[in-house]
C-alpha positions as CSV (number, residue, x, y, z in Angstrom):
1,M,16.8,-0.4,5.6
2,L,13.5,-0.3,5.7
3,G,11.4,1.1,2.6
4,I,7.8,2.3,3.9
5,I,5.3,3.9,1.5
6,G,2.3,6.1,3.6
7,G,-1.2,6.1,1.5
8,T,-4.7,8.1,2.3
9,G,-4.1,8.9,6.5
10,L,0.0,8.3,6.8
11,A,0.9,11.2,5.0
12,Q,3.4,11.5,7.8
13,L,4.8,8.9,10.5
14,A,4.9,10.6,13.7
15,N,7.1,8.1,15.0
16,L,9.8,8.6,12.2
17,E,13.1,10.3,13.7
18,I,13.6,12.9,10.5
19,T,17.8,13.2,9.8
20,H,16.5,14.3,6.3
21,R,14.7,14.3,3.2
22,Q,16.4,14.0,-0.6
23,V,14.6,14.7,-4.0
24,I,15.2,11.8,-6.1
25,R,15.3,12.2,-9.5
26,T,14.1,9.4,-12.0
27,P,14.3,8.0,-15.5
28,Y,11.1,7.7,-15.2
29,G,9.7,11.6,-13.9
30,E,9.4,13.0,-10.7
31,P,8.4,11.0,-7.4
32,S,5.0,11.6,-5.3
33,G,7.2,13.9,-2.9
34,A,11.1,13.6,-1.5
35,L,12.0,10.6,0.0
36,T,12.0,11.4,3.8
37,F,15.4,9.8,5.7
38,G,14.9,8.3,9.8
39,K,14.8,6.5,12.2
40,I,12.6,4.0,14.0
41,M,13.1,2.2,17.4
42,D,17.2,3.2,16.1
43,H,16.9,1.6,12.7
44,E,17.4,3.5,9.5
45,V,14.2,3.9,7.2
46,V,12.7,5.8,4.5
47,F,9.2,7.3,3.8
48,L,7.6,7.9,0.7
49,A,3.8,9.4,1.1
50,R,2.6,8.0,-2.0
51,H,0.0,10.8,-2.5
52,G,2.4,13.4,-1.8
53,Y,2.9,14.8,1.3
54,G,-0.3,17.5,1.4
55,H,-2.4,14.2,-0.2
56,S,-2.9,15.9,-3.3
57,I,-2.2,13.4,-5.7
58,P,-4.8,10.9,-6.7
59,P,-4.4,7.2,-7.2
60,H,-4.8,7.4,-10.9
61,D,-2.0,10.2,-11.1
62,V,0.7,8.9,-8.8
63,N,4.2,7.7,-11.0
64,Y,4.4,4.6,-9.0
65,Q,7.4,4.3,-11.4
66,A,9.2,6.9,-10.3
67,N,8.3,5.9,-6.9
68,M,9.4,2.6,-7.1
69,W,12.5,3.2,-8.8
70,A,13.4,6.2,-6.1
71,L,12.8,3.5,-2.9
72,H,15.5,0.9,-5.3
73,S,18.0,3.4,-5.6
74,Q,18.8,4.4,-2.4
75,G,19.5,1.0,-1.6
76,V,15.9,-0.2,0.1
77,K,15.3,-4.1,-0.2
78,N,12.4,-4.4,1.9
79,V,8.9,-2.5,1.4
80,V,5.9,-2.3,3.2
81,S,2.8,-0.6,1.6
82,I,0.1,0.6,4.1
83,A,-3.6,0.9,2.1
84,T,-6.6,1.8,2.5
85,V,-8.9,-0.5,1.5
86,G,-12.8,-0.7,1.6
87,G,-14.1,-3.9,2.7
88,I,-15.8,-6.8,0.9
89,H,-15.6,-9.7,3.1
90,P,-18.4,-9.9,5.3
91,D,-15.7,-10.3,8.5
92,Y,-13.4,-6.9,7.5
93,E,-15.4,-4.4,10.0
94,P,-13.9,-1.0,9.3
95,G,-10.3,-1.0,11.2
96,S,-10.0,-4.2,10.1
97,I,-6.2,-4.4,9.9
98,V,-5.6,-7.6,6.7
99,I,-2.4,-8.4,4.9
100,P,-2.9,-9.2,1.5
101,D,-2.0,-12.3,-0.5
102,Q,-3.0,-12.1,-4.1
103,I,-4.2,-9.3,-6.8
104,I,-6.7,-9.1,-8.9
105,D,-6.2,-5.7,-11.3
106,Y,-9.0,-3.7,-12.5
107,T,-6.7,-0.7,-13.3
108,H,-6.3,0.9,-16.7
109,G,-3.7,3.4,-18.7
110,R,-1.3,3.2,-16.2
111,K,2.5,2.8,-16.5
112,A,2.9,-1.4,-15.1
113,T,6.3,-2.2,-16.3
114,Y,9.9,-1.1,-16.8
115,Y,10.3,-3.0,-20.1
116,E,8.9,-1.2,-22.5
117,G,10.3,1.3,-25.0
118,N,13.8,1.6,-26.0
119,G,13.9,-1.4,-27.5
120,K,14.2,-2.9,-24.5
121,P,13.5,-6.8,-24.8
122,V,9.9,-8.2,-23.8
123,I,10.5,-10.1,-20.4
124,H,7.3,-11.8,-18.8
125,V,7.6,-10.9,-14.8
126,D,6.3,-13.9,-12.5
127,F,3.3,-12.6,-10.7
128,T,1.8,-16.0,-9.3
129,E,2.7,-14.7,-6.1
130,P,2.7,-11.1,-6.1
131,Y,3.4,-10.3,-2.7
132,C,6.7,-10.9,-0.8
133,E,6.1,-14.1,1.9
134,K,8.5,-13.2,4.2
135,M,7.7,-9.2,4.5
136,R,4.1,-10.5,4.5
137,G,5.2,-13.1,7.7
138,L,6.9,-10.1,9.4
139,C,4.1,-7.7,9.0
140,I,2.3,-10.8,10.7
141,K,4.8,-11.1,13.4
142,A,5.2,-6.9,13.9
143,A,0.7,-7.1,14.3
144,A,1.2,-10.4,16.9
145,L,3.6,-7.8,18.9
146,S,1.6,-5.1,19.2
147,D,-1.5,-7.4,20.1
148,E,-3.1,-6.6,17.0
149,C,-5.1,-8.9,15.1
150,C,-5.4,-8.9,11.3
151,F,-6.6,-11.3,8.9
152,D,-3.5,-13.7,7.1
153,G,-4.5,-13.3,3.0
154,G,-7.2,-12.0,1.2
155,V,-7.4,-10.7,-2.6
156,Y,-7.2,-7.5,-3.5
157,A,-9.2,-6.1,-6.2
158,A,-6.9,-2.6,-7.6
159,V,-9.8,-0.5,-9.0
160,Q,-9.2,2.6,-11.0
161,G,-10.9,5.6,-9.3
162,P,-10.5,8.5,-8.2
163,R,-14.9,7.9,-7.4
164,L,-15.8,5.2,-5.2
165,E,-17.0,1.9,-6.7
166,T,-21.3,1.2,-7.3
167,A,-22.6,-1.2,-5.5
168,A,-22.8,-3.8,-8.6
169,E,-19.4,-2.9,-9.3
170,I,-18.4,-4.6,-5.8
171,N,-21.1,-7.5,-6.4
172,R,-19.4,-8.0,-9.2
173,L,-15.8,-8.2,-7.1
174,D,-16.8,-10.1,-4.5
175,R,-18.3,-12.8,-7.2
176,D,-14.5,-12.3,-8.6
177,G,-13.3,-13.3,-5.9
178,A,-11.8,-10.0,-4.3
179,T,-12.1,-9.9,-0.3
180,M,-10.6,-5.7,-0.1
181,V,-10.4,-3.3,-2.8
182,G,-8.6,0.0,-3.2
183,M,-7.0,1.7,-5.9
184,T,-3.4,2.2,-5.5
185,G,-2.2,-1.3,-5.2
186,M,-1.6,-1.7,-8.6
187,P,1.0,-1.3,-10.8
188,E,2.9,-1.1,-7.5
189,A,3.7,-4.5,-6.7
190,V,4.0,-5.7,-9.9
191,L,6.9,-2.6,-10.5
192,A,8.2,-3.9,-7.0
193,K,8.2,-7.6,-8.8
194,E,10.0,-6.3,-11.9
195,L,12.8,-4.4,-9.4
196,G,13.2,-6.9,-6.7
197,L,11.9,-5.6,-3.3
198,C,10.5,-7.7,-1.6
199,Y,7.0,-6.4,-0.5
200,A,4.7,-6.5,1.0
201,A,1.2,-4.3,2.4
202,I,-0.7,-3.4,5.2
203,A,-4.2,-3.4,4.0
204,V,-6.7,-0.8,6.7
205,V,-10.2,-1.7,6.2
206,A,-11.7,1.8,6.0
207,N,-15.3,1.4,5.4
208,H,-17.8,-1.7,4.6
209,A,-17.1,-1.4,0.7
210,A,-20.5,0.0,-1.8
211,G,-23.7,-1.6,-0.6
212,R,-22.3,-3.7,2.1
213,N,-23.9,-3.4,5.7
214,A,-23.3,-0.1,6.9
215,S,-22.1,1.2,3.6
216,R,-25.4,0.3,2.0
217,H,-27.2,3.1,0.9
218,A,-24.2,5.7,0.5
219,I,-20.3,5.8,2.3
220,S,-19.2,8.3,5.1
221,F,-16.6,10.0,4.4
222,E,-17.1,11.4,8.1
223,E,-16.6,7.9,9.5
224,I,-13.9,6.7,7.5
225,D,-11.8,10.0,9.2
226,V,-12.9,8.8,12.2
227,V,-11.8,5.0,11.7
228,L,-8.5,5.8,10.0
229,K,-7.1,8.6,12.7
230,Q,-7.6,6.0,15.2
231,A,-6.3,2.6,12.9
232,M,-3.4,4.7,11.6
233,Q,-2.1,4.8,15.3
234,R,-2.2,1.4,15.4
235,V,-0.2,0.8,11.9
236,R,2.1,2.9,13.3
237,I,3.7,0.9,16.3
238,I,3.0,-1.8,13.9
239,L,5.7,-0.3,11.7
240,E,8.1,0.2,15.0
241,H,8.1,-3.8,15.5
242,M,8.6,-4.0,12.2
243,V,11.4,-2.2,12.0
244,D,13.3,-4.1,14.7
245,L,12.4,-7.1,12.9
246,N,13.7,-6.0,9.7
247,G,16.9,-4.8,11.1
248,D,19.2,-2.2,9.2
């Protein structure tokens, strides 16, 4: 069963035939909302809105531990995360779809591991490849089947939020090698790794990052809304092909 985490612009799946919703209790507190179970193209999936179904939870307050644990507890093995990002790379135009293969973590103060407290041993998780190549491959193949061009690979800079970045900060991220910037990529990816989940992300470029191109002096939230409304329709089609490729 494929687990789908929806981000900004994707708080629900119009193509999901809902069978039931289930509130999950975890040792790490409450997830962002009830898990929504259903079918897409006759395949079982489970959906969770990262920011809550009313988009009321900011990135730094998301209970990533509870979210990933809830999916894991229901037997989910493969997870695709939908993430909204700002484009740093000059080729990333608004509406572009990127399947990142690397992360740089700039967040702080977030619960980033299950291996702490209660006398648990120190565990060092190998994070050389933060995304599961199998799931990345499914994302890329599903995009091709949807006649969607996507960028294979990219470096996701995970920042704290909820504010957007300064132009100088984006320049710094660029020098560090980041090609996109978002607020939810970590610790979601490493928690998935700790739980043994095959996890990948579909990053949707909502806008040029601060100081770049159309965002040279300011970022237009009105334009972001338009871009995301159109792009998420395309993402839903990609997800239809993904669930078919993934099977049950």
